[in-house]
N, C-alpha and C positions, 0 to 999 in steps of 0.2 A: 241879352241880345238887343240890338238896336231896332228902332222902328223900320229903318231901311232894309235890314236883313229880314225881318218878318214880312215886309212888303214883297221882297223878292221870293220868299218861300210861298206866299199866297199866289204870286204870279206863276210859279212852277206848278203848284197845285191846280191852278186854273187851266194851264196848258194840258196837264194830265187829264183833267175832266173832259176837255175838248177832244183829246186823242182817244179817250175811252168811248165817247159818244160816236165819233166818226169811225174809228177803228173797230169798234164793236160791231157795227153793221157790216163792215167789210169782212170781219171774221165770221159772222153768222152766214153770210152768203157763200164765201169761199169755203168755210168749214162744212157746210151742207153739200156743196158740190164735191168735196173731197171726203165726205162721210166721217167727219170728225164729230163724234157724239157729244163731246163736252160743250160745243157751242149751242146746244139746245137744252142744256140743263136749266131747270126752272129758275133757280136763283140768279143765274147770269142774265137770262132773258128779261126777268122782272126788273132787275137793277138797271139794265140798259134801257128798257122802256120807261122806267121812272125818271131816269136822268134826262132823256129827251122830252118827256112830258113836262118836266119842270122848266126846261128852257122855253118850250113853246108857250106854256102858261105865263111865264114872266113876260114874254114878248107881247102876247095878246093883251095882258093886263097893263102893259106899259111900265113894268118894274125894271129897275136896274139890277143886274146880277149881284147878289150879295158878296160874291168874291171880288168883284170889281169895286164895290162900295168899300169893303174892308181894306183892299189894297190902297185905294185912294186916301182913306182915313190914315192908314199907316204912313203913307208918303207925306201927307200933310204934317203928321207928328214928327217926321224926320226932317221937316222943312225942305222937302224935295218935291217941288211942284212940277218939275219936268220929268220926262221919261228918258233923259240922257245919261243914265247911270252906268252900271257895269256892262260889260260885253254881253253876258248872258241875258241880263235884263233887257238890253236894247233889242236883241234878236227875238226874244220871247214876246216883247211888245209888238214887234213888226208882224209876227205870226198871228197874234190874237186880235189886235185892235186895228181896224181899218175904217176909213170914212165912206159912208154910204147913207142914203136916206133910210129912215126907219122902216119904210114899207119893204125895202129890199130884205132886211133881216126877218121881218114878219113872214114874208113869202118864203124865203129860204128855209127858215126853221120849221115852218108849217109843212112844206113839201118834204123836208127830211123826216119830220115826225110821221108823215103819211107813209114814207118808205119803210120806216121801222114797223109801223102797223102792218104793212103789206108783208113784211118778213114773217110776222106771226102767222099770217094766213098761208104763205108759201112754204114756210119751214116752221111748223108748229113746235113749240117747246115740248120737251118730254114732260109727262105728268109729274106732279109733285110726289115725293116719296110718301107712301102710305095711302095714296089715292088710287082708285080704280081707273083704268083707261076708258 
């Protein structure tokens, strides 16, 4: 497989990660309003909390997302410095990468992280299997 193809796969994975973080909170709220029990399973909630915690921590520490770094490295290996590649690549790039001052991302990610924490208070996850309530 070529560097460019691996870079595209990382980009798709990155979009999936973002969709899980954002869509996960939507599912938690909607699922609780509709009494879907699976949205409160401990494993789902813990993975969701962990993903947004990682994003918030990266932002506060000033780190670049490892998926972004890997994708850029692969694109450099493919001698593809621009993002003007395939149709899918172009639109996924438009969805994921946008220009704004770093404080906007810090504020947005932090507020979203607080919303995820609030969902733990408003809609507590079910206790882990084998644990008493």
